[in-house]
N, C-alpha and C positions, 0 to 999 in steps of 0.2 A: 701657550703656557702663560699663566696670569701671575706668576709670583711678584709681588712689590718689595719683599723684604725676606732676606735669608742671611742672617746676621749673627755670626759666632759671638758667643761670650765666654768668658775665662776660657780654661781648657777644654772642657767638656759639653758645652751648651749651644744650644741653637734657637732662634728666634724667627720663626717663619710667618709671613702674612701672605693670603692669596685673595686676589679680587675675582670675585666670581663673574666671568663673562661668557663663559660656556653655556650652551644648552644642555639638557639633560642627558640627550644621546653622546655628546662629546665627553663630558664628564664620566660616564658609566664606561666609556671604551677606554679610559685612561687606567683603571684599577681591574685588578683581579679580585673578585669577592668568592668567598667561600658559601654553603649553602646557608649556613647561619646567617652572615651578611646578607645576602639576597633576601632572606625572609625578614630581617630586620628593616633593609631598604623598603621592601613592599609593604610594610605595615605603617608606614607614614602616609597620612592622607593629604597632607599639604605638600604642595610641589616645591616650594621655596625650602621647607624641612628636608626634602630629598636631596635638593642641590647643595644645601649646607653639609649634609652627611657625608655625601660623595666627595665635596671639595676637600673636607678634612682628611679622607682617605688619600686623595690625590696630592695634597701638599704633604703629609705624611712620607709617602714614598718618594717625593721630590727631595726632602730633607733626610731620609735615611734608606737602608735597602728596602727593597720591595716587597721581601716577605714579613714585614712589620703588621701585626695585627693588633687594633685596639680592643681589650676586653674591660669590663667593668666591674669593681667590686661594690662592697657596701657603701651607703650612700650615694651610689651612680659614680664614683670616684673613678677616672680611666687609668688603665693601665696599658703596657705594650705585654703582650702575650709572652715574649722571649725576655722581658725585663731588662733590656738593653738601655733603657732611657726612663726615666722619671717625665711625666707628660703632663701638660695641663692645656686645653682647650677653651678657645671662645670662638664665638661668630656673632655677627649682628648685620643685619641688611646684606650688603654685597660683599663683606669682608669676613674671612675665615683666618685665625691665627692658631699657632701651636708654639708651646715653649717646651724644649727638651733638654734634658740634662743626665749625664750618665751616673754620677753621684748624687747631687743635691735635690733637696725638695724645690719644686717649682709652683709658681701661681701666677696665672694671667687672666687679664680681662680686656676687652675691647666693647665699646658701645658707639652708635651712630648717634650723635646729639641732636636733640629737639627739645621743644619747650617743655615737653612731658614731664623733666625731671623736676621742673619747679613745683609740680602737684604732690611730689612725692618727697621731697626733701626731708621734711620732719619725720619720715618714717624709718630713715637709715642714718640720721646724723644728730649728734648730741648737741643741746642747746649751745654750748661753746664753739662746736665745729660750726654750726649756721652763722654764728657771729662773726667768724673769721673769714667768711666768703666776701671775696672781692666782687662788689656790684658791678664793676664795669666789665667783668669776664663771667659773670654769674653763672651762666649755663656750662662753660668749659670748666669752672673752677668745681662745680657740682658734680659733674661726670667724672672728675678725677678722684673726687671721694669715693664716689660709687665705684668705680673701678678698681681703687685701691683696695676698698674693704672686700670686693668681691675675689680679689687676687689673694688677700689674706686668707679669706674664708676657704680657699680652694687649697692652699698650701698647708692649710692646718686640717685636712681631711674633711672639711664640712660638718666636723662634729662640736656640739655644745658651743654652737655660735650665734649669738645674737647682734645685729650690726651696731645696734645702738650701745648695749650696756657690754659687750665683751671686746669690741674694737674700737680703737681711738687714733684719729689721725691727726698728728702733730700741725701746728698752723705752718702754710708755706704759701708764697707768692706763685700764682701760677705763671709759667712761662712756655715756650714753645717745645722744650724739654727739659727736663731736670729731675731731681729726687725729691721722695716724700719718706717721712718716718711713720712708719705705724705700728701699734702696740696690740697685741693680743694678750688678753688675761681672762682665764676661764679655768674651769676646774683641774684642767690638763697643763697648763703653761702660762707664765707671765713672761713674754718674750717679745723683743722689739726686732722690726725688721726694716730693711731699706729697701724702697720701691723705686724704679725707674719707670718714667712717664715719657710720653711725646704725643703730639696730635699729628694726624696724616688723613687728608681729605675728609675733614670733617667728623672724624672718629677720635675719640679719646682711647689712649692704650696705656695700659699699667702693668708692669710685671716684675716679678722678684723672685729669687732664688737664696737658698740657705743651706 
């Protein structure tokens, strides 16, 4: 088993993180898949994508009952077929993460940190957000902004969201873990969210519920 984190939050939520250390056959043996799942798994050409997809199901079974199935609605938003929990999924490199809550909306993102974020920062940050970046922790601070906006995008059902014009992250000083305030302002809402963040093994993780 490769669970790195299984952390309850409030009375109805769970945050889980899985590190993929198993090979394909081991992960495949750890889940029971129906015909539709098998067809979906076989459709992936990339081997890493197969591992990610399987690890999500293995982690889900570890956090909930083994009868849970992930299905997708409009905008590829994931749901559990039995509606037992709201769910948000993220994976990057060797990490998979799930955020589950029985009653509240959830949003989650994790990213393996590398220099590539420096090349794309202007595509997802407002000028004032760029100005607030701590240069002594530039890559980490940028990834926290990216993950926060991804988490907001997911909790708002991925509808009518532009990362620059509709999402705003209030200034904060990056620490090993802490809170971020984010605002979503689009045609559906003008709402403020409190996001949790932390870092683990060169990954940035941001999650929220409401």
